[in-house]
N, C-alpha and C positions, 0 to 999 in steps of 0.2 A: 693249320696243323693237319696231321694225318695220324692214323693208327698203324702200328707195326707190331712185330712179335720179336722178343729177345731170343737169344740163343737158348735160353732155358725155357722158352715157350710162354713167357709172361707177356701180359698186355703192356704196350708202350704207347703213350701219347707223345708224338714225335714232331719235330720240325723238319720240313723238307729242305730248309735253307741253312741250317746250322747243326751243331752237335747238341743242341738243347733237347732234352727228353725227360719225360716222367715215366718211371717204370713202376707198375703196380706189382709189387714184389709178391711172388708166390701165387698169383692169380692168373689162370689161363682163360682163353676165350671159351673153352668148354664149360667153365664154372659160372658163367654169367648169362644173363638174358638182356634183351633190349632195355628193360626197365632200369637196369644198372647204369645205363648211359644217359638217362634223363632226356631233356629237350635239347635238340641239336639245331641251332638257328640257321647255320649255313647249309644251303641245299647240296652243294658239292660235297661237303663233309659228310652229310647224311648218306649220300649215294656211295661214296668211297668206303666209309665205315661199314655200311651194309654189305658191300662186296667182300670185305675182309672177314667180317663175322660169319657171313654165309659160307665162305670157303672153309673156315675153321670148324663150323658146325655141320658141314656136309649138307648144306641146303642149296638147291639149284642144280642145273644140269651138269652131268659129267660124261659127255658123249665120247665114244671111243675114237672117233675120227677128228677130235679137236684137242689142241694143246692150249691150256688155259694159262695165260701169262699173269703172274702175280708180282707184287712189288713190296710186300710187307714183311718178308721173312729174312731176317739177318742170317748170314752165313749159308744161304741156300743157292747153289749153282747147279743147274741140271743140263744134261746133254740129251737131245732127242735124236735117236738114230732112225733111219728109214722114213723120214718125213717126206711125204709126197706133196709138193706144193700145188699140183694140179687137181688134187681131190680132197686134201685134208685142210682143216681150218685152224686159224690162230685167233683165239678169243681173249678180249680184255674185259670180260664181264666181271671178273673178280679183282681187277687191277685197283689198287688202293690209293693212287695219287694222280695228279694231273700234270705234274712238271717233272723235269729231270729224267725223261725217257730217252734212251739211246738205242738206235737201230743201226748196226754196223756190220759190214762184211769183215771176216777175219780169215786167217789161213785155215782154220778148222771148220768154218761155216758161219752162218748168220747168227749174230749175237744180239739178243734183246735184253737190255739191262736197265736198272733204275737206281737212283740214289734217293735217300741216304743209306738204304740197306745194302746196296750193292748186289741185290738178288739178280740172277741172270738165267737165261735159257739159251743154249747154243743148238742151232739146227744143223747137224753135221752134214756137210756136202751140199748145203743149200745157200744160194746167194740172194741178195735183195732183189735182183732182177728176175729171179725165178718166181716170185710171188704173184698171185692173182689177187687184185684188190678186193674183189667181191668175196673172197674167202678169208678176209681179215674182218673180224667182228668187234664192234664197239657198242656201247649204249649211247643214246642220243647226245647228252651233254659233253661226253668225252670228245666228240667230233665237232658238233655244231658250235660249241662254245669254247672248247679248249684245244682243238686242232691236234689231237693225238695221232691223226693220220699223217701229219706233216713229216715226222722223221722217216716214214716209209717212202715219201715222195709221191703219195697218192693224193688225188682230189677228194673233197668231202663226198661228192655224189658217187664216187666209185667204190667206196667201202660199204660194208653191210652194217646196218643198225639193227640191233636185236632188243627184245623186251627184257627188262630187268625187274619187272614188278613181282616176279615170283621170289625175289630175294628179300631177306630181312632189311628193313629200313628203320632207323631210329626215328622217334617222334619229332616232328617239327613244331614250331609255334602254332597257335590256333589260327586256322585259315590258310596255313602254308601248304603249297603243293610240291610234289617231287616228280620231276620228269623221269622218263625211262620207259614209257609205254609206246613211244613212237618207234616205228620199225620201217625199214626199207631194204630192198635187195640191191647189192652193189653190182659192179661190172665184173662179169665172169669170164670175159674174153682175154684179160691180161693186157689189153691195150686201152689207154685212156681215150675217152671221147674226144673227137677233134672238130674244130670248126670247118666250114665248107672249104676254106682255103688251106686246110691242113695244119693250122697252127694250134698250139695248146690253148684251150679256152681260158686258162688261168692267166695267160699273159695279157688278155684283153679285158679281164674282169675289173670293172671300176665300181662294183657295188660296195656296200658297207660291211660285207661279210668278212673282209680281210684283205691284206695286200695281195697283189698279183705276183706271180713268180716270173722272174726274168730269165731270158735264155742263157745268161751267163752263170746261173746258179745263185745269183744274188736276187734281191727283190726290189721291186718298185711299185708304187701305187700313184696314179695320177687322178686327182679329183676333177669332177666335171663342174658344170655351171650351177647345179642344184646345191642346196644346203647339205653339208656333209658332217657326220659325227665320227671322229677318229678315236678308236679305243686305245688307251695306253694302259696295258694290263699284263698280267703274267702270261707269257708265251715263250717257253724255254728256247733260248738261243736264236729267236727270230729277229732278223734285222731287215729293215727296208727303208728306202728313200721315199719321202712323201713330196709329191709335186703338186702345185696348183692350190695349196691351202690359201683360202681367202679370209683374211682377218675380219672382213666386214660381215661375215655370216657363218663361217665354219667353226666347229668346236672340237676341243680335245676332251675326252671323257676318261678321268682317272679311276673311275669305278671305286674299288675298295682299297686301292694303293695308299699307303701312308707315305709321308715325306721321307721317312727312313728308308723306304724301298725305292726311291727315285733319285736319280742324278740328272741335273739340268746344266747344260753348257752351251756356249756359242763357239763355233769353229768356222772361220772363213765366211762369215755372214750367214751361216745356217744354224738353226736351233736344234739341239739334240736332247732327246729324252731317253734315258737308259734306265731300265728296271734292274737294280743292282742284285747281284747274286742270283741271276736268272740266265746264266750261260751266255751273256753278251746281248741279251734282248734290247734292241735299240731302234729308235725311230729318228731319222735325220730329216728335218723339215727344211727343204731347200728354199733359199731366198726369203726366209722369214726369221726375224729377230725378236727378242723379248719385247723390245720397245714397240713392236707392231701390234701386240696383243693387249686386250683388256679382260676384265673378269668375265665379260660376256662370252669370251672364247673358251672358258674353262668350266668343266662340269665334273661332278663326282657324286658318289652315293650320298644320300641325304645326311647320314650320320657321320660321314667322313670329314675330319677337320682339316684336310689337306688344303682347302681353299681359304682357311681363316688367315687373317692378316699377319699373324705371328708364326705361321707354319714355315718350316725350313724351305719348302718349295717356293712359296710366295716371296720370302725374303731373298732367296737366290735369284729368282726372276727379277726382283726389284734391283738387285745389285748389277743386273745386266741391262737395266734401262726400262723395265716394266713398271708402269704406274698403276698400282692397285686401286687408285681413286679415280682413274680416268673413266 
């Protein structure tokens, strides 16, 4: 879930994936304090909620050379004139969600928008190719865990990470921590770092940080000889082919995904995991079928029932030849 703001300015507890929403009628963000939100168990929800409340209560920086992208305001579409991409910044400090971000060139300029609110900012006369990655600012988890830099076509190490600890943050469970203190300065040259042979380093990255970007605009990731953990999680519109998965040692981690959020199929001898209602987010596992896997290849958050014998995912895998008792 996320928090948004209705056309009347009311607080909305919203779903980024459907039209489900709870409107707190007649109550604005200015009328509440963090105590009204109680304990927020999910760290990303704490961060995103804090960004929205901080924006609404005018807490945090408002630098004149920075455009602050927001996602929570229904009915808000802005146009920025005279934006200088060589010196001005675009900040996601107050951005209130992690999915459904769109960054597109249009006839009128660069459009950054998000769903479900449809809120957008148009940078008149500016194209995506004009942007300098180091002048795009995020806080840590937006990039390192959720890849909000991906719609821009930038690498993680090229964008700038800024501190968010000055913002409001709802309370977490006892002992819980909230990221956002980690900072780094991005690439200010406008040219991504290259390997010595001139290739994009992302095309050769075989780490567990995520799939590597292919030259054709698609994505591939080839696993090595070491034990690999492959995340199957929310990552809007991200698609890649996974090569070299070894059923004798490698694992898929479904994290907090529920069976309702996941589609499993076999096509031409390949196993396909698709996160539904996530812009086509799909992993195609080459030359691996359900019958090749055991429960040892599957992992999820401890509380997540997706690996229980009666879950839809396990039953679907079983219908494809998977033996949950092997």
